[in-house]
Steps between C-alpha positions, in 0.01 A plus 500: 500500500237362739571563865395273787248694712586566860370681806716793610548584872631850555691528829531835675498557880402130547823314464389166647366159391285418807179701534526645155143508362599614149759225467263240652210590269724506191624151585141380530407639154643208306762680285877506554595784732771765453589742780628852421678761704592836353762713687429868434795683654406843368152482653642365821734799513207739443333337800821545710532124546802417721789331319491229773135424421574487127784253571274287718241487224757396238650231721158365590396485131807293410433269793134474390618396150658187659196435722254529205727286275438208738130536408584512120401871494753723323546849650599769255694758697510801270678839527256771391570870528182634667123440517451650153704212350275232647213491244742446211668208685153357566418528126804285418375230737145516357656453154698201638188322626394659831121427499416649839661711770471424870619758757429662834373859507708787629353807661727793405404737220784449246478126552124509426557707185772245388268205566211663303737530200601132533134397522442684169787309334330170595149622419607620150626153432179343620662365815396527860668644812417351843581738786491383865495734798743356758706793612276578796350226720159672467491664159445879488131581512414184695515668846248780509327698776126466572438790257699326226803735529868435534629493852740787570571393859689183570317361813152454342669375178687238697189391693310444174807337336533252788126418479555423129800281585304300760216455250695414183851399618790533253546288190857389402559333160699177481829470316419395137566144397787418254391590147551277200826581311424685179746656245399867446636745243538810714636836367849603595455788736773705677620301803449657844821660632650388833471729805782652701510234778396747767224275636715188553416497880149395390424142402297466178390133495126481560539199732739702728266799512198278579703335777589835647133599504397168662772534757395853592133396543605191698776630726506881508155649441398439865763762601423746225285730708762534773816516279397666173568857616862445615751533215776324695292180499432267208128541572353549150413245234771610253252412221416850368744486205349168389142623536589813297610300196254217557729208583235432762152640516315657790244221458767240563616692810145503639438138420818394672433731796157345553655155484788569745317737737158337477376640840681831484468658158161654594581577862531874560863611568650157451822498297316326213217752500739794497694359208175430313415866564808601305370297201161676541679838483656388175157430354363828642759701309432306177128574535570867563738519197239352262218728635720812495734465203616864532729370781715343230552853370655595834196687632433513872189310612406794718488753219528804727853396605621539139489870572779480767814665374781277632833677548685201337853573612731292274785478754264366768354253250843366419592476869186287546578278196857440617418437870679817618227689692655472850196300619640148553179299446429684173858464377519133593175433314608684187834311494306172535303600194802611299705194585238224489213625283261442785387692806317383812138611503515696825799686363315582179245692707766677701710615204193604299368710783845652545538592131159672484449638845857578617669585169181634330560324175219392266406141569525424128879544518518226768251276320712511186830443691352193670386357169849550356655297785245250627524134387132464613386825341127486413329817375173467690658407838782754466269785399251403773770486767658830405164680490412347831815634660469837330138543616383547137353158436194286567459413871832679559665595827355842607730783385588587859620145569871554469740230602782609730792303353683485831200366693435248223864392517488453879177300468580271208881456524536547879854360524614661179582162348369584154649854505843361592476232228434762231703793648834359607623853574264494806581147612697617807230727641322397817136394471369822652675712234441295192159640411614867527884513491516881502716680585730248331811365677820639353595167341172457319480496121117536512313810362321779691120513483378678188181633669352560843204266538294723727532798265435289195184364655360851534586582140314182390186618679535837326525330161186299561310799643527662155258240368326358810328636815709456815396197703601358836876500472620342815821305497476190282837335543 
């Protein structure tokens, strides 16, 4: 049986139609186009992917089926077991007429091994694979120091990155035109399973997500610098979950930001420039991950810190996970994570510092717990953030910089609005008491503090002194 040849677009963390270079190029190539998504639940589980993120992906893929159908592009949504099953599925599609593969590169190790095997399937059949690097705005290796090395400190990286942006701008690819209708004989592959519905609070139509991004850049980004650190305010973009699975790209965010905040995006400390900085951090961690792949194997960037022997008290870890430490800002943050699958960025820093430097638990425990809960979990950003807080990473907070959770609470939730929202058992406390409600009133159902911060701080310094020379250790609240 002769099969009609078609171009195959393999979707991964790029679940969009606008600004999708692989899809755009495939549609330009002249053959009918078939899109493919393979759910690999076992591999997702090995990567500790949150159930809510898995659900968001599955819902988005089904929505994308409808959006692509309007362009006469069928989307095969397939249930595979793990990455090892992917080459065999690809072979079936090559046998059915796939004459070329179009896809965006991924940076993590297992993903790269999987993609090499897929490339071999196509090469063995005399077919070509076209890989496009779109995950980072500036691809890894494109931002180098004067000596040709990888930047390990953020500020000079950002300076060079911004210079590149001013010089080259960003390219966003148009939505493909409607393709001619063609009848294809495609293999019957196992249909993708439905999710558990846990992400229903998140819209999955591309048009809605794009509108949210435009609205943020138009109406809210100006206040980002002044409001982003206060968890009681709706001061962040709320786009991280969509960027993590690629419903929108960082390139689209920057393009829209430059359009809406034309005079401000490059002005130091403006809301637009501060938000852009967050996107630069995302690129920075991707560049670091590609240059130092041992990070994927859970190694510390600062190798000497791997010699620290963390006490790793299980009871303290579970108190942290459940939001029962007796430190209101920490507990409120952890309950936000457990209930919503998301946590405010300022709170991520506070709870990470608390786990490592107050409870003396290995940062990898926290990194893994975050990935298992976060709807916006992204390995490079999560690993980078945890190593920053734990003082083990690149350009990390100095080890003696130890957040005081009470001071942080007073500063970033001054009226206790966020704490009271997440900890109803403290709702009746006066403002003065909310940040440190101990000793607890008799009626309170809240928990006693699991550690003494001032003593814990000294223990942290001791742990780091086993591997580092003592430095100026003044108070860094």
